[in-house]
C-alpha positions in Angstrom: 95.2 116.2 97.1 92.1 114.1 97.7 89.7 115.3 100.5 86.9 113.1 101.5 83.9 114.6 103.4 85.0 118.2 103.9 81.4 119.4 104.0 81.5 123.0 105.3 85.1 122.8 106.7 87.5 122.0 103.9 91.1 121.4 105.2 92.7 121.8 101.7 90.5 124.5 100.1 91.1 125.5 96.4 91.1 129.2 97.5 94.3 128.5 99.4 95.9 127.1 96.2 95.4 123.3 96.8 95.0 121.1 93.7 92.2 119.1 95.3 89.7 116.5 94.3 86.6 116.5 96.6 84.4 113.6 97.5 81.3 114.1 99.6 77.9 112.5 100.3 76.1 115.4 98.6 76.9 117.7 95.7 77.9 121.4 96.5 74.4 122.6 95.7 72.8 120.3 98.2 75.4 121.0 100.8 74.8 124.8 100.5 71.1 124.2 100.7 71.6 122.0 103.8 73.4 124.8 105.6 71.5 127.8 104.2 69.5 128.5 107.4 72.6 128.4 109.7 75.4 130.9 110.4 77.7 129.0 108.0 79.5 131.1 105.4 78.2 129.2 102.3 81.0 130.4 100.1 83.5 128.2 102.0 81.7 125.0 100.8 83.8 123.7 97.9 82.5 122.4 94.6 82.2 118.6 94.9 83.9 116.5 92.2 82.4 113.1 93.1 79.3 112.3 95.1 79.8 109.1 97.2 76.8 106.7 96.9 78.3 103.5 98.5 80.8 102.5 95.8 84.5 102.0 96.5 86.8 105.0 96.4 88.9 103.6 93.5 85.7 103.1 91.5 84.6 106.6 92.3 87.8 108.5 91.3 88.8 106.2 88.4 92.5 106.0 87.6 93.5 109.0 89.6 96.1 108.7 92.3 97.1 111.2 95.0 100.1 112.4 96.9 98.0 113.3 99.9 94.6 112.3 101.1 92.7 113.7 104.0 89.5 113.0 105.9 88.4 114.8 109.1 85.8 113.2 111.3 84.8 110.6 108.6 86.5 107.4 109.7 84.4 107.0 112.8 81.3 107.0 110.7 82.3 104.5 108.1 80.6 101.1 108.3 83.7 99.2 107.2 86.8 100.7 108.7 89.1 98.2 107.1 87.8 98.9 103.6 87.8 102.6 104.2 91.5 102.6 104.9 92.3 100.1 102.1 90.4 102.3 99.6 92.7 105.2 100.5 95.7 103.0 100.2 94.6 102.0 96.7 94.5 105.6 95.4 97.7 106.9 97.0 101.0 107.2 95.1 103.8 104.9 96.4 105.0 107.8 98.6 101.6 109.2 99.3 100.2 110.0 102.7 96.8 109.7 104.3 95.8 112.0 107.1 92.9 111.4 109.4 91.3 113.5 112.1 89.4 111.4 114.6 87.5 112.3 117.8 88.8 111.1 121.2 85.8 109.2 122.8 86.7 110.7 126.2 85.8 114.2 125.1 82.5 113.7 123.2 79.2 111.9 123.5 81.0 108.5 123.1 82.6 108.8 126.6 80.6 105.9 128.1 80.4 103.8 125.0 82.5 100.6 124.6 85.5 101.2 122.4 85.8 99.6 119.0 86.9 96.0 119.3 89.2 94.1 116.8 86.4 91.5 116.5 83.7 94.0 115.5 86.0 95.8 113.0 87.0 92.5 111.3 83.4 91.1 111.3 82.1 94.3 109.7 84.7 93.9 106.9 84.0 90.2 106.4 80.3 91.0 106.1 81.1 93.9 103.7 79.0 96.4 105.6 78.0 99.4 103.6 75.7 101.0 106.1 75.7 101.2 110.0 74.2 98.1 111.5 71.2 98.0 113.8 73.7 97.2 116.6 75.9 100.2 115.7 72.9 102.6 115.7 71.6 101.2 119.0 75.0 101.4 120.7 75.6 105.0 119.4 72.2 106.2 120.6 71.8 104.5 124.0 75.3 105.4 125.2 75.4 109.0 123.9 76.0 111.5 126.6 76.1 115.3 126.9 77.9 117.4 129.4 76.6 120.8 130.3 74.3 120.5 127.4 77.2 119.9 124.9 78.1 116.8 123.0 81.8 117.5 123.0 84.0 119.3 125.5 87.6 120.1 126.3 89.6 117.7 128.5 89.4 120.0 131.5 85.6 120.2 131.4 83.5 119.1 134.4 79.9 118.5 135.0 77.4 115.6 135.1 76.8 113.4 132.1 73.2 113.1 130.8 71.7 111.0 128.1 71.4 112.7 124.7 68.4 110.5 123.6 65.3 109.3 125.3 64.7 105.5 125.2 61.8 106.2 122.8 64.1 108.0 120.5 66.6 105.1 120.6 63.8 102.7 119.7 62.7 104.9 116.8 66.2 105.0 115.3 66.6 101.3 115.6 63.2 100.8 113.9 64.2 103.1 111.1 67.5 101.3 110.6 65.7 98.0 110.4 63.4 99.5 107.8 66.4 100.3 105.6 67.0 104.0 106.4 70.6 105.1 106.6 71.3 106.5 110.1 74.5 108.4 110.2 76.2 107.5 113.5 79.6 106.9 115.0 80.1 103.3 114.1 83.4 103.3 115.9 84.9 105.1 118.9 88.3 105.0 120.5 91.1 107.0 122.2 94.3 107.6 120.3 96.1 104.8 122.1 93.3 102.4 121.4 93.2 103.3 117.8 96.9 102.8 117.4 96.6 99.3 119.0 93.7 98.4 116.8 95.4 99.4 113.6 98.7 97.7 114.5 96.8 94.4 115.1 95.0 94.8 111.8 98.4 95.3 110.1 99.9 92.2 111.9 96.9 90.2 110.6 97.4 91.5 107.0 94.0 93.2 106.8 95.4 96.6 105.8 97.4 97.9 102.9 98.4 101.0 105.0 100.1 101.4 108.3 100.6 104.3 110.8 103.5 106.6 110.3 102.7 109.1 113.0 100.1 110.0 115.6 99.6 113.3 117.4 97.2 114.6 120.0 97.6 118.3 120.9 97.0 119.3 124.5 93.5 120.5 125.3 92.1 119.0 122.1 89.0 116.9 121.6 90.5 115.0 118.6 93.7 113.3 117.4 95.6 113.1 114.1 96.9 110.0 112.4 99.2 109.8 109.3 99.3 106.6 107.2 101.6 105.4 104.5 101.3 102.5 102.1 102.7 99.3 103.3 105.6 98.0 101.4 
């Protein structure tokens, strides 16, 4: 198993018997330090095998290939969605599977934000983006909404939407991005149906080496699940 970005919530933990290789943006010492002042049980944070620093996934893991790869709430953050998916396709065995967990924009702070367009996804790939653009940071911040003080909620939730950030905070994040600081944001947002349509069009245009095998969105859930296989 290859798990990317498990942070403090691994889906395939070694303690459960999984033969897993873990990739994250920090090593396990730094992750445990990051969460030491929270209520998180630090022992559940897995030892990290590879720290991602912007290189491609195949370069990071070397010649290793995997029967199963998983990433929960990572895809929406990646600056280049096409390369993100193709990197996974490159390290899967011929019958391997990739599982993604992605947030549904209707049930989180992205609710009023424009959904990811085919043009923006392709253009980010053609540019070779390795960090969120000024536009992505601006869009993430100015559209972000909270409901009843929360940035995610169940489908049945009610209540007025309010801005998460002040306009001064939005300007500050834009300026920091322009200055070269990496601002971790949702670069992309979509519903499950929008994501399926986006991926199918990228496949039709031969941008991807993987394709969707299955989608699922449980009732009363803020996220959806996508399983990919390598294209033949």
